[in-house]
C-alpha positions in Angstrom: 0.0 0.0 0.0 2.9 2.4 0.8 4.4 1.8 -2.6 1.0 2.5 -4.2 0.7 5.8 -2.4 4.3 6.7 -3.3 3.6 6.0 -6.9 0.4 8.1 -6.8 2.5 11.0 -5.4 5.2 10.5 -8.1 2.6 10.7 -10.9 1.0 13.8 -9.3 4.3 15.5 -9.4 5.1 14.3 -12.9 1.8 15.6 -14.3 2.3 18.9 -12.6 5.7 19.2 -14.1 4.3 18.3 -17.5 1.7 21.1 -17.3 4.4 23.5 -16.1 6.6 22.6 -19.0 3.8 22.9 -21.4 2.9 26.3 -20.1 6.5 27.4 -20.3 7.0 26.4 -24.0 3.6 28.0 -24.8 4.7 31.4 -23.3 8.4 31.3 -24.3 8.0 30.0 -27.8 4.7 31.5 -28.6 3.1 28.3 -29.8 -0.5 27.9 -30.5 -2.7 26.5 -27.7 -3.8 23.7 -30.0 -0.2 22.5 -30.3 0.7 22.6 -26.6 -2.7 21.1 -25.7 -2.1 18.2 -28.1 1.4 17.7 -26.7 0.1 17.6 -23.1 -2.7 15.2 -24.2 -0.2 12.9 -26.0 2.3 12.8 -23.1 -0.2 12.4 -20.3 -2.2 9.7 -22.0 0.9 7.8 -23.1 2.4 7.8 -19.6 -0.7 6.1 -18.3 0.0 2.8 -20.1 2.2 2.0 -17.1 -0.8 2.0 -14.8 -1.7 -1.7 -15.1 1.9 -2.6 -14.1 2.0 -0.2 -11.1 -1.5 0.1 -9.6 -3.5 -2.8 -8.3 -6.5 -0.8 -7.2 -8.5 1.8 -9.0 -8.7 4.2 -6.0 -5.2 5.5 -6.6 -6.1 6.3 -10.3 -9.3 8.0 -9.1 -7.2 10.3 -6.8 -5.1 11.3 -9.8 -8.1 11.8 -12.0 -10.0 14.0 -9.5 -6.9 16.1 -8.8 -6.3 17.0 -12.4 -10.0 17.4 -13.2 -10.2 20.0 -10.5 -6.9 21.6 -11.5 -8.1 22.0 -15.1 -11.6 23.1 -14.1 -10.3 25.8 -11.6 -7.8 27.1 -14.1 -10.3 27.4 -16.9 -11.3 31.0 -16.2 -8.0 32.2 -14.9 -4.7 33.2 -16.5 -3.1 29.9 -15.7 -2.7 27.0 -18.1 -3.4 29.0 -21.2 -1.4 26.3 -23.0 -4.4 24.0 -22.4 -7.3 26.4 -22.6 -6.3 28.8 -25.3 -8.2 27.4 -28.2 -10.8 28.8 -30.7 -13.5 26.3 -29.9 -15.7 25.2 -27.1 -14.4 21.9 -25.7 -14.6 19.8 -22.6 -11.9 17.5 -23.8 -9.4 18.5 -21.1 -12.0 17.5 -18.4 -12.9 14.3 -20.3 -9.3 13.0 -20.4 -8.9 12.2 -16.6 -12.4 10.9 -16.6 -11.7 8.6 -19.5 -8.4 7.3 -18.0 -10.1 6.5 -14.7 -13.2 4.8 -16.3 -11.1 2.7 -18.6 -8.9 1.6 -15.7 -11.9 0.9 -13.5 -13.5 -1.4 -16.1 -10.1 -3.1 -16.7 -9.8 -3.8 -13.0 -13.4 -4.9 -12.5 -13.3 -7.4 -15.4 -11.0 -9.5 -13.2 -9.3 -10.8 -16.3 -6.1 -9.0 -15.6 -5.7 -8.5 -19.3 -3.5 -5.4 -19.5 -4.3 -4.9 -23.1 -7.8 -3.8 -22.0 -6.3 -0.7 -20.7 -3.2 -0.2 -22.7 -4.7 -0.3 -26.2 -7.5 2.2 -25.5 -4.8 4.6 -24.1 -2.5 4.1 -27.0 -5.2 5.0 -29.5 -6.3 7.9 -27.4 -2.7 9.1 -27.0 -1.5 8.7 -30.6 -4.4 8.6 -33.0 -6.5 11.4 -31.6 -3.7 14.1 -31.5 -2.5 13.0 -34.9 -6.0 13.4 -36.4 -6.4 16.8 -34.7 -3.1 18.2 -35.9 -3.5 17.0 -39.5 -7.1 18.2 -39.7 -6.2 21.7 -38.4 -2.9 22.3 -40.2 -3.5 20.9 -43.7 -6.5 22.8 -45.0 -5.8 22.6 -48.7 -7.9 19.8 -50.4 -9.1 18.8 -47.0 -12.9 19.0 -46.7 -15.2 18.4 -43.8 -17.1 15.2 -43.7 -20.9 15.2 -44.5 -23.3 12.6 -43.2 -26.9 12.7 -44.5 -26.3 16.3 -45.7 -25.1 17.5 -42.3 -21.5 18.8 -42.2 -19.4 17.5 -39.3 -16.5 19.4 -37.7 -14.2 16.5 -38.6 -12.2 16.4 -41.9 -11.4 13.6 -44.3 -7.7 13.9 -43.7 -8.1 13.9 -39.9 -10.4 11.0 -39.7 -8.4 9.1 -42.3 -5.2 9.5 -40.3 -7.1 8.4 -37.2 -8.4 5.3 -39.0 -5.0 4.3 -40.3 -3.0 5.0 -37.2 -5.5 3.2 -34.9 -5.4 0.2 -37.2 -1.6 0.0 -37.2 -1.5 0.5 -33.4 -4.1 -2.2 -32.9 -2.4 -4.7 -35.2 0.9 -4.4 -33.3 -0.8 -4.4 -29.9 -2.9 -7.5 -30.6 0.0 -9.3 -32.2 2.2 -8.8 -29.2 -0.7 -9.8 -26.9 -1.7 -13.0 -28.8 1.8 -13.7 -30.3 0.1 -14.8 -33.5 -0.9 -12.9 -36.7 -4.1 -14.4 -38.0 -7.5 -13.4 -39.4 -8.8 -12.7 -35.9 -5.9 -10.3 -35.3 -6.5 -8.5 -38.6 -10.3 -8.3 -38.4 -10.3 -7.3 -34.7 -7.7 -4.5 -35.4 -9.8 -3.3 -38.3 -13.0 -3.4 -36.2 -11.3 -1.4 -33.5 -10.0 1.1 -36.0 -13.5 1.6 -37.6 -15.4 1.8 -34.3 -13.0 4.2 -32.7 -12.9 6.4 -35.8 -16.7 6.6 -35.8 -16.5 7.5 -32.1 -14.1 10.3 -32.8 -16.0 11.4 -35.9 -19.4 11.6 -34.3 -18.3 13.1 -30.9 -18.6 16.8 -30.2 -16.8 19.4 -28.1 -14.0 17.1 -26.9 -16.2 14.2 -25.8 -14.1 12.0 -28.1 -11.5 11.9 -25.3 -14.1 9.7 -23.5 -15.8 7.9 -26.3 -12.6 6.8 -28.1 -11.0 4.7 -25.3 -14.4 3.3 -24.2 -15.2 2.2 -27.8 -11.8 0.4 -28.1 -12.4 -1.2 -24.7 -15.9 -2.4 -25.8 -14.5 -4.1 -28.9 -11.8 -5.8 -26.8 -14.4 -7.0 -24.3 -16.7 -8.4 -27.0 -14.2 -10.0 -29.4 -10.8 -10.5 -27.8 
């Protein structure tokens, strides 16, 4: 228990340092808020893939999630953490990230299967595919059009969603292969299914809720078909 508490404290300090560093490069280098926000998203989400190896109880992850949810919420209307909040759109994505990490970890723990892939793969897709889609969609505007479904234009672009689909498929292929140690039709079709479902979750979400729906959609596919 003492080790778990110590690890929780270490992650608290590490996340604070990450936000401090992100704010520093935002102010010193004059980077756009979208860039520093995606950097923090990528680094924070990627670091959590160690959780199944370090934490045996979800309560420690809940403490981390609550702390950073409150930190981001309180700083929303102040001058702090402009590197996270300085964007030209309404989004609850920063709040959804700690909630998504905790819920995914909670479900992974409660399954009792101790299958670490149930947490790791959703976090990998959230950490890598989501920022990649966002950056490509925002920075490559030429010949990049918004997606329309039944005549309604979404805020997602073909390039962004296409990059999400491809990257999540590649990530899933490798993760499933190293988990099952075999490359067969099940590995291929499950990876493709995860990519399609998570892309739809990202495409149809609004105001940053994709941070929640992406990992939960990946987790659902794993629970159903792994």
